C-alpha positions in Angstrom: 41.1 195.8 51.3 44.8 195.9 52.4 47.8 193.8 51.1 51.2 193.8 52.9 54.6 192.0 51.6 57.6 191.8 54.1 60.9 190.7 53.9 63.4 190.6 56.6 67.1 189.7 56.5 69.1 189.2 59.8 72.8 188.3 60.7 73.5 188.0 57.1 77.3 187.6 57.9 76.6 184.1 59.2 76.1 181.5 56.4 72.4 181.0 56.0 71.3 183.5 58.5 67.6 184.4 59.2 65.6 185.1 56.2 61.8 185.9 57.0 58.8 186.5 54.2 55.6 187.5 54.7 52.3 188.1 53.4 49.2 189.6 55.0 46.0 190.4 53.3 42.4 192.0 54.8 39.4 192.1 52.9 36.0 193.9 54.8 33.1 191.6 54.7 30.7 194.0 55.6 30.4 197.7 56.8 27.6 199.4 58.6 27.2 202.7 60.6 29.2 202.1 63.8 30.5 198.5 62.9 32.8 196.7 60.4 33.7 193.0 60.0 37.0 192.0 58.4 38.7 188.6 57.4 42.4 188.3 57.1 45.1 186.0 56.3 48.7 186.0 57.3 51.3 183.7 55.8 55.0 183.7 57.1 57.9 181.7 56.0 61.1 181.9 58.2 64.6 180.2 57.4 67.4 180.0 59.9 70.4 177.6 59.1 68.6 174.0 58.6 65.4 175.0 60.0 62.4 176.5 58.2 58.9 177.4 59.8 56.1 177.9 57.8 52.9 179.6 59.6 49.5 180.2 57.9 46.7 181.8 59.8 43.3 183.2 59.4 41.8 185.9 61.2 38.3 187.5 61.8 37.9 190.9 63.4 35.2 193.3 64.3 35.4 196.9 64.7 32.8 198.7 67.0 32.5 202.5 67.5 32.0 202.7 71.1 31.6 206.8 71.3 32.3 209.6 69.0 35.7 209.0 67.1 36.4 206.0 69.6 36.4 202.5 68.5 37.2 199.2 69.9 38.5 196.3 67.7 38.5 192.5 68.8 40.4 189.7 66.5 40.4 186.3 66.7 43.0 184.2 65.0 43.6 180.2 64.2 46.4 179.0 62.3 48.5 176.0 61.3 52.5 176.1 61.7 55.0 173.5 60.2 58.6 173.4 61.4 61.0 171.3 59.1 64.7 170.4 59.8 67.1 169.8 56.8 69.9 167.6 58.3 71.4 166.3 55.2 74.4 169.1 55.3 74.8 169.0 59.0 78.0 167.7 60.8 78.7 166.4 64.1 81.4 166.1 66.5 81.3 162.3 66.4 81.6 162.1 62.5 85.1 163.9 62.8 88.1 161.1 63.7 91.5 162.2 64.0 90.5 165.7 62.5 89.1 164.0 59.4 85.5 164.3 58.5 83.7 161.3 57.1 79.9 161.4 56.5 79.6 157.7 57.0 80.5 157.9 60.6 77.6 157.5 63.0 76.6 161.0 64.5 75.3 159.3 67.7 72.9 162.0 67.9 68.9 161.7 68.8 67.0 160.7 65.8 64.9 163.6 65.0 61.8 163.8 63.0 62.3 166.2 59.8 58.9 167.9 60.3 56.6 168.8 63.0 53.2 170.5 62.8 50.8 172.1 65.0 47.8 174.3 65.2 48.2 177.9 66.9 45.6 180.1 68.3 45.7 183.9 69.3 43.7 187.1 69.4 43.9 190.8 69.6 42.2 193.6 71.1 42.7 197.5 70.3 41.1 200.7 71.4 41.9 203.8 69.5 40.5 207.2 69.0 41.0 209.1 66.0 39.1 212.5 65.7 39.8 214.3 62.7 42.4 217.4 63.0 39.6 220.2 62.9 38.2 218.5 66.2 41.1 217.5 68.2 45.3 217.8 67.9 45.6 214.3 69.6 44.8 210.5 68.5 45.6 207.7 70.7 45.5 203.8 71.0 46.3 201.1 73.3 46.1 197.3 72.7 46.9 193.5 73.7 47.4 190.4 72.0 48.1 186.9 72.7 49.9 184.2 70.6 50.2 180.5 71.0 47.3 180.5 73.7 47.1 176.5 73.1 50.7 175.9 74.0 51.5 173.8 71.1 54.1 171.1 71.1 56.9 171.9 68.7 59.4 168.9 69.6 61.2 167.3 66.7 62.2 164.3 69.0 58.3 163.4 69.9 58.9 164.5 73.5 57.8 167.9 75.2 58.8 171.0 73.6 55.9 173.5 74.5 55.8 177.0 72.8 55.1 179.5 75.7 52.1 182.0 75.2 53.6 185.4 73.6 51.8 188.5 75.1 52.2 191.9 73.5 51.1 195.1 74.8 51.1 198.4 72.8 50.3 202.0 73.4 50.7 205.4 72.1 49.4 208.9 70.9 49.6 210.9 67.7 50.2 214.8 68.0 48.7 216.5 65.2 50.7 219.6 64.2 49.5 222.9 63.0 51.4 222.6 59.6 52.9 219.7 58.2 54.7 217.7 60.8 52.8 214.9 63.1 54.5 213.3 66.2 53.8 209.9 67.0 55.5 208.6 70.5 54.8 204.9 71.3 55.6 202.1 73.2 55.7 198.2 73.1 56.2 195.4 75.5 56.4 191.6 75.0 56.3 188.8 77.5 56.9 185.3 77.1 58.1 182.5 79.5 59.3 184.9 82.0 61.2 187.1 79.5 60.2 190.7 78.9 61.4 192.9 75.9 60.7 196.6 76.1 60.8 199.1 73.4 59.9 202.5 73.0 60.2 205.3 70.3 58.7 207.9 67.9 57.6 208.3 64.2 57.2 211.6 62.6 55.0 211.9 59.6 56.1 215.0 57.1 53.0 215.7 55.0 54.1 216.8 51.7 50.4 217.4 50.5 47.0 215.5 51.1 47.9 212.3 49.3 51.6 212.0 50.2 53.9 211.9 53.4 57.2 211.0 54.3 57.4 209.0 57.7 60.8 208.6 59.7 61.2 206.8 63.2 63.5 205.6 65.8 63.0 203.0 68.6 65.1 201.7 71.4 64.8 198.3 72.6 66.3 197.7 75.9 69.7 196.1 76.1 69.5 195.2 72.3 69.1 197.4 69.4 68.2 200.9 68.2 66.0 200.5 65.1 65.5 203.3 62.3 62.8 203.4 59.8 62.3 205.5 56.8 58.9 205.1 54.6 56.6 207.1 52.2 52.8 206.8 52.0 51.0 207.8 48.6 47.3 207.6 48.5 46.9 203.7 49.2 50.4 202.8 49.0 53.0 202.5 51.4 56.6 201.5 51.2 59.3 201.5 54.2 62.7 200.3 55.0 63.9 199.9 58.6 67.3 198.7 60.2 68.3 197.5 63.4 71.8 198.8 64.7 72.5 196.2 67.5 74.1 197.7 70.8 74.5 194.5 72.6 77.3 192.0 72.5 75.5 190.4 69.6 76.9 193.1 67.5 80.1 191.0 66.8 77.9 189.0 64.5 74.7 191.0 63.5 
């Protein structure tokens, strides 16, 4: 079994910036030689100003050994998302008359729905090889995932507001050191609606003993930020912290 809790704060210098909380759980339904079937659940709550998004998804994946120390895993995901808008504290230009604000003045804004809900469908496919340290000094992985495959409509006005398909591609290797240090360079690319984001970096494991290790890493996102991470793993528990140092013009408000 695996359980993951996540918390993210972004643009805290702006009133009511981004706040994200997430929960992920995975439970093995059955395991047999050369194969494993898991079921998982993922819940995300994201707040940004007057907007809030809640997304709950159920996933099932099958992991199959295709060769010695090589595996292929396919996951299918289906979920339901709801976006809501709290306009009670919003002010609009037309409500200001001669520099004075009056909430009773009409905003002349298009009538919006307070909530919009939609189903969401995705998948993930990953190949990985993980021979033990005494067999090989190299592990590797490569994968692809797709989200919003059904292109849901997320318009608050009842019009057309399609959420484009998001594709993610990952790859990396892990070099097992002779002593206590393992090095893992990796790369990630996401594409959505003609936009591409690239990030590349490396994480380093320092093995204190057989049950505990310290993990540090850094990644560069093109024209955006440098992300730093530090964490500790002890047997079945992992705790980590990351920070994005913005290097684009957004650094003025980040």
